[in-house]
Structures are given as structure tokens and as C-alpha cells.
C-alpha positions in Angstrom: 95.6 -30.8 -7.1 94.8 -29.2 -10.4 92.6 -32.0 -11.8 90.8 -32.2 -8.5 90.2 -28.4 -8.4 89.0 -28.5 -12.0 86.5 -31.1 -11.4 85.2 -29.3 -8.3 84.7 -26.1 -10.3 82.8 -28.1 -12.9 80.5 -29.5 -10.2 79.8 -26.0 -8.8 79.1 -24.6 -12.2 76.7 -27.5 -12.9 74.9 -27.0 -9.5 74.6 -23.3 -10.2 73.1 -23.9 -13.6 70.7 -26.4 -12.1 69.5 -23.9 -9.4 69.3 -21.1 -12.0 67.1 -23.3 -14.3 64.9 -24.2 -11.3 64.5 -20.6 -10.4 63.6 -19.6 -14.0 61.1 -22.4 -14.1 59.4 -21.1 -11.0 59.3 -17.6 -12.4 57.7 -18.9 -15.6 55.2 -20.9 -13.7 54.2 -17.9 -11.6 54.0 -15.6 -14.7 51.8 -18.2 -16.5 49.5 -18.4 -13.5 49.2 -14.7 -13.2 48.7 -14.4 -17.0 45.9 -16.9 -16.7 44.2 -14.9 -13.9 44.4 -11.7 -16.0 42.9 -13.5 -19.0 40.1 -14.8 -16.9 39.4 -11.3 -15.5 39.4 -9.8 -19.1 37.1 -12.5 -20.4 34.7 -12.0 -17.5 34.5 -8.3 -18.1 34.2 -8.4 -21.9 32.1 -11.4 -22.8 31.1 -13.7 -20.0 29.1 -13.5 -16.8 30.6 -11.8 -13.8 33.1 -14.4 -12.6 35.8 -13.6 -10.0 39.4 -14.0 -11.4 40.6 -15.4 -8.1 40.7 -19.1 -7.5 37.9 -20.6 -5.5 40.2 -21.5 -2.7 40.4 -17.8 -1.9 36.7 -17.3 -1.7 35.8 -16.6 1.9 32.6 -15.3 3.5 33.3 -12.0 5.4 32.8 -12.1 9.1 31.2 -8.7 8.9 30.2 -6.0 6.3 31.5 -2.5 6.6 28.9 0.1 5.4 31.2 2.9 4.2 28.5 5.5 3.6 30.0 9.0 3.4 32.8 8.2 5.8 35.4 9.4 3.3 33.9 12.9 3.2 35.3 15.7 5.3 34.0 15.7 8.9 32.6 19.2 8.6 30.5 18.3 5.6 29.2 15.1 7.2 28.1 17.1 10.3 26.4 19.6 8.0 24.5 16.8 6.2 23.4 15.4 9.5 22.1 18.8 10.6 20.2 19.1 7.3 18.8 15.6 7.1 17.7 15.1 10.7 14.8 17.6 10.5 13.7 16.0 7.2 13.6 12.6 8.9 11.6 14.0 11.8 9.2 15.8 9.5 8.8 12.6 7.4 7.8 10.6 10.5 5.5 13.3 11.7 3.8 13.8 8.3 3.2 10.1 7.7 2.1 9.4 11.2 -0.4 12.3 10.9 -1.9 10.8 7.7 -2.1 7.4 9.4 -3.7 8.9 12.5 -6.3 10.9 10.5 -7.2 7.9 8.3 -7.9 5.9 11.5 -9.6 8.5 13.6 -11.6 10.5 11.2 -14.9 8.8 10.2 -15.2 10.9 7.0 -11.9 9.3 5.8 -13.1 5.7 6.3 -13.2 5.1 2.6 -11.1 2.7 0.4 -8.9 5.6 -1.0 -7.9 6.7 2.5 -7.5 3.2 3.7 -4.8 2.7 1.0 -3.4 6.1 1.8 -3.1 5.3 5.5 -1.5 1.9 4.6 1.0 3.6 2.3 1.9 6.0 5.2 2.4 3.1 7.6 4.7 1.3 5.1 6.6 4.6 4.6 7.2 5.0 8.3 8.6 1.5 8.5 10.7 2.0 5.4 12.1 5.2 6.9 12.9 3.6 10.2 14.8 0.8 8.5 17.1 3.0 6.5 17.4 6.5 7.9 18.6 6.1 11.5 21.7 4.1 10.5 22.5 6.5 7.7 22.3 9.5 10.1 24.5 7.7 12.6 27.1 7.2 9.9 27.5 10.9 9.5 28.7 11.2 13.1 30.8 8.1 13.5 34.6 8.2 12.9 35.9 7.5 9.4 36.0 3.8 8.5 32.3 3.0 8.2 29.9 1.0 10.3 30.5 -2.7 10.9 27.4 -4.9 10.7 27.0 -8.7 10.9 26.0 -10.6 7.7 22.7 -11.5 9.2 22.0 -7.8 10.0 23.0 -6.8 6.4 20.7 -9.5 5.0 17.8 -8.4 7.2 18.2 -4.7 6.2 18.3 -5.7 2.5 15.2 -7.9 2.9 13.2 -5.3 4.8 14.1 -2.6 2.3 13.0 -4.8 -0.7 9.8 -6.0 1.1 8.7 -2.5 2.2 9.7 -0.9 -1.1 7.9 -3.6 -3.1 4.8 -3.4 -1.0 4.8 0.4 -1.6 5.0 -0.1 -5.4 2.1 -2.5 -5.3 0.0 -0.3 -3.0 0.4 2.6 -5.4 -1.0 0.3 -8.1 -3.9 -0.7 -5.8 -4.6 3.0 -5.3 -4.7 3.6 -9.0 -7.1 0.7 -9.4 -9.3 2.1 -6.7 -9.5 5.5 -8.4 -10.3 3.8 -11.7 -13.2 1.9 -10.2 -14.5 4.9 -8.3 -14.6 7.2 -11.3 -15.1 4.8 -14.2 -17.4 2.3 -12.4 -19.3 4.5 -9.9 -22.4 2.3 -9.7 -20.6 -0.9 -8.9 -17.8 0.7 -6.8 -19.5 0.2 -3.4 -20.0 -3.6 -4.1 -16.5 -4.0 -5.6 -14.3 -2.2 -3.1 -15.6 -3.4 0.2 -13.7 -3.4 3.5 -12.8 -7.1 3.0 -11.5 -6.5 -0.5 -9.4 -3.6 0.7 -7.8 -5.7 3.4 -7.3 -8.5 0.9 -5.5 -6.1 -1.5 -3.3 -4.9 1.4 -2.4 -8.4 2.4 -1.6 -9.4 -1.2 0.7 -6.4 -1.6 2.6 -7.0 1.6 2.8 -10.8 0.9 4.1 -10.3 -2.6 6.7 -7.8 -1.6 7.9 -10.1 1.3 8.1 -13.2 -1.0 10.1 -11.4 -3.6 12.4 -9.8 -0.9 13.0 -13.2 0.7 13.8 -14.9 -2.6 16.1 -12.1 -3.8 18.0 -11.7 -0.5 18.5 -15.5 -0.2 19.8 -15.7 -3.8 22.3 -12.9 -3.2 23.6 -14.2 0.2 24.0 -17.7 -1.2 26.9 -16.4 -3.3 30.5 -16.5 -1.9 32.2 -13.1 -1.3 35.8 -12.7 -2.3 36.1 -8.9 -2.6 35.9 -8.3 1.1 32.9 -6.8 3.0 33.2 -3.1 2.1 29.8 -2.0 1.1 30.1 1.3 -0.8 26.7 2.6 0.1 24.7 4.0 3.0 23.0 0.7 3.7 23.1 -2.9 2.4 21.6 -2.1 -1.0 21.4 -4.9 -3.6 23.9 -3.7 -6.2 26.4 -2.6 -3.6 26.4 -6.1 -2.0 26.1 -8.0 -5.2 29.4 -6.5 -6.7 31.3 -8.1 -3.7 30.2 -11.6 -4.7 32.3 -14.1 -6.5 31.4 -16.8 -9.0 28.6 -16.7 -11.6 26.3 -13.8 -10.7 24.2 -14.2 -13.8 21.3 -15.9 -12.0 21.2 -13.2 -9.2 21.2 -10.4 -11.8 18.4 -12.1 -13.7 16.4 -12.5 -10.4 17.0 -8.7 -9.7 15.7 -7.8 -13.2 12.6 -10.0 -12.8 11.9 -8.4 -9.4 12.2 -4.9 -11.1 9.8 -6.1 -13.8 7.2 -7.3 -11.2 7.6 -4.4 -8.8 8.3 -1.5 -11.1 7.4 -2.0 -14.7 4.2 -3.9 -14.3 2.7 -1.7 -11.6 3.7 1.5 -13.4 2.0 0.2 -16.6 -1.2 -0.5 -14.6 -1.1 2.9 -13.0 -0.6 4.7 -16.3 -3.4 2.6 -17.9 -5.8 3.3 -15.0 -5.2 7.0 -14.9 -5.4 7.3 -18.7 -8.9 5.8 -18.6 -9.8 8.0 -15.6 -8.7 11.2 -17.4 -10.8 10.2 -20.5 -13.9 9.7 -18.3 -13.3 13.0 -16.5 -13.1 14.9 -19.7 -16.4 13.5 -20.9 -18.7 13.8 -18.0 -19.4 16.0 -14.9 -19.3 19.7 -14.2 -16.3 21.9 -13.9 -16.1 21.5 -10.0 -16.3 17.7 -10.2 -13.7 17.6 -12.9 -11.4 19.9 -10.9 -11.7 17.7 -7.8 -11.1 14.5 -9.8 -8.1 16.1 -11.5 -6.6 17.2 -8.2 -6.8 13.6 -6.9 -5.4 12.1 -10.0 -2.6 14.7 -10.2 -1.5 14.0 -6.6 -1.4 10.2 -7.2 0.5 10.6 -10.5 3.0 12.9 -8.9 3.7 10.4 -6.1 4.0 7.6 -8.7 6.4 9.5 -10.9 8.6 10.3 -7.9 8.7 6.8 -6.6 9.0 4.8 -9.8 11.4 7.4 -11.3 14.0 7.0 -8.5 13.5 3.2 -8.3 13.8 2.7 -12.0 17.0 4.8 -12.3 18.6 2.8 -9.5 17.7 -0.8 -10.2 16.2 -1.3 -13.7 19.7 -1.5 -15.4 22.6 -3.9 -15.7 24.9 -4.2 -12.8 27.9 -3.4 -15.0 26.6 0.0 -15.9 25.9 1.1 -12.3 28.1 3.6 -10.4 28.1 3.1 -6.7 29.2 6.6 -6.0 26.3 8.0 -8.0 23.9 5.5 -6.4 24.9 6.8 -2.9 24.1 10.4 -3.9 20.7 9.3 -5.4 20.0 7.4 -2.2 19.9 10.8 -0.3 16.9 11.7 -2.5 14.8 8.6 -2.2 15.6 8.0 1.5 15.2 11.5 2.7 13.3 13.7 0.2 10.8 11.5 -1.5 9.2 10.1 1.7 8.8 13.7 2.9 7.0 14.8 -0.3 4.3 12.1 0.1 2.5 13.7 3.1 3.1 17.1 1.7 1.4 16.2 -1.6 -1.4 14.3 -0.1 -2.2 16.9 2.6 -1.6 20.1 0.8 -3.5 19.0 -2.4 -6.3 17.1 -0.7 -9.3 19.0 0.7 -10.7 16.0 2.6 -7.4 15.6 4.4 -7.2 19.3 5.1 -10.8 19.3 6.4 -10.1 16.3 8.7 -6.9 18.0 10.0 -8.9 21.3 10.8 -11.6 19.3 12.6 -9.1 17.5 14.6 -7.3 20.7 15.6 -10.6 22.4 16.4 -11.8 19.5 18.6 -8.5 19.5 20.4 -8.7 23.3 21.0 -12.3 23.0 22.3 -11.3 20.1 24.5 -8.5 22.1 26.0 -10.7 25.1 26.5 -13.4 23.0 28.2 -10.8 21.5 30.5 -9.5 24.9 31.4 -13.0 26.1 32.3 -13.5 23.0 34.6 -10.2 23.7 36.3 
């Protein structure tokens, strides 16, 4: 029995060694695979384009996106923000609708400058309606964020870019209008006709829409491997783009080109136009005329600085240097505060708009008094 038992022990030891070797080989294979993933992640962060470290077999499109917003903040603070921002939202709608109504109804405001101002207010109303209601609703919803379908997220992103881009180009058109009115006064009536104004408006809206469609399509063609948690108050471009897998270099280049066309180029044209306007104002005219022209130029420049300053700080930078938490806080400014300042600046600093508002109020008062006498 001893030889048989000895041989049996040898077989068991051999089998145990074989299983141990197999287990060690599996561990080495797993470690090698994990080490390769880590190296890919480091290489993507340090030198290469933003490539996901996960294998392509794990890239899946999310069934829905979750807009986190400020859902992680304390409930009391979110209710306080809702109570503060809701009046701003209503005031923004009322102010821009007032400017649009006066530009349409008041014959004295049927000029190219107020045509563009009314168009800018209409774009601002649509821009506010796209972003603000969902952001306000997020303050009152339970923690966890708002679930939206990918098509809804893409539509919100596209409308945001289209309306924001149209607004950038409209501000440039307004600067060109002021340049022609002050620097080319004799040819201004022939140059800025009603047909030309409508053509400018159509070109601004079309250019913004084309860039929005191209940029949104380029982003949503990417696969998403980091889930659907959008760390923002809406489907903003950087917040969605960081969730994408694969090579995002093309999409980042498209975003930079869009910033160049919608931010840098219009801002350059605005500064160039108003520089020439200021030079002309300083050289001709009396003190009253110079004061009126300066007031108009100052209000337009103030709006341009507010708009382009916020937009440039948000988008004209590499994606790797952006902070989504900081972007969320900045979004409270350009979604709620900046649109409210537009009607305040244009109505409080514009005598024509103030006169039109006073005439409209006086006509309404007279109409109500006349109706009261008849009854």
C-alpha cells in the first residue's frame, strides 16, 4: 500500500501545482490588462487626444441623460434660489416682450436700429424659454436630477447654440448699422433699407442654425461610455462632450471653430465699427449730438461686453481646462442676469424707447378714461 499511496500523493501534488500555475497565469493576465488600461488613460491625459481607456465593446449609448443641475445642494438653498430666480425670469420675459412690442407698434421706432433691437429681444425671449423653465423646475425636483431623452438633450443643445449664435451675429449687425448711420449718413437710407434689414436678420439666424446643426450632430455622433450624468443645468456642449468616448479631437476643433465664427470674429467687427464711430463723433457735431451718439454707442458696447465676456469665458478654451462646477455657477449669470440687463440697458439709457413707452402708457390711459366716460 505504501508505494500506491506515495504515487497518489505525487499525483495530488502535481495537480495542485498545475492549478496554482493556472491561477497565477490568470492573475498575471488580468494585471497586464489592467496595467494596459491605466497606461492608455495616462497617455490620453498627458499627450494624446481624449480617448476613453475602456475597450470599445463597453461603449454604449445611454438610454437617457440625467441633468444633475444643483440637485446635490441642500433643499433649502435650492428653494431659495428658485424664489430669487423666478422673478428675474418673469422680468426678463416682460422686458424683452415690451421692447419687441414697442418696436412693432410705435411708428417712430420703425428704423433699422430698432428693427435689430426688436429682433434681438425676440431671440432673447426664445433663448430664455429654452433654458430657464427646466432649470427652475430642477430646483424643486427631488435629488437625482432630471431625466431627458437623448433627442431632447440634442434639441436643447441645438436650440441653445442656434439662438446664442444668432444673438452674437445680430449684435454685430447692430454695430454695422450704427457705423453706417454715423459714418455714412448720406448713403445710410439707401444702404439700410427694409429689405436689407430682413436679409441681415435671415443671414444671422441661418448662420447660427447651420453651425448649431453641425456642432450638435458632430457631438452626438460620438459614443458615450461615461454614462449619461450631465453635470450642468442643461445639455451644454462641454458637459455632454466630456461623457463621450473615442477621439474627441474633431469635435473640440469644431467647437473652437464655432467660437471663432460666433465670438471672436463678431467681437472684432463690433470693436472696429465702434472705434470708427467714436472717432467720427469726436470730430463732428455739437455737444448734444455727441452726447446722444455716445449714449447709443455706450449701451451697445455694454451689451456686447456682457454677452461676449460670458460666452468667451465659457467656450473659447480647451475642454481639458474647463471646470463643470464653475461652469454651472457662471450659467446662473448668463441664463438669468445677462438677459435681464438687455432691456434695462436699452430702455433706461435710450430716450427714444422711453418716449415710446410714455406715449404708449398715455394712450392707454386716455383710452381707459374715454371708455369710462362712455360707460
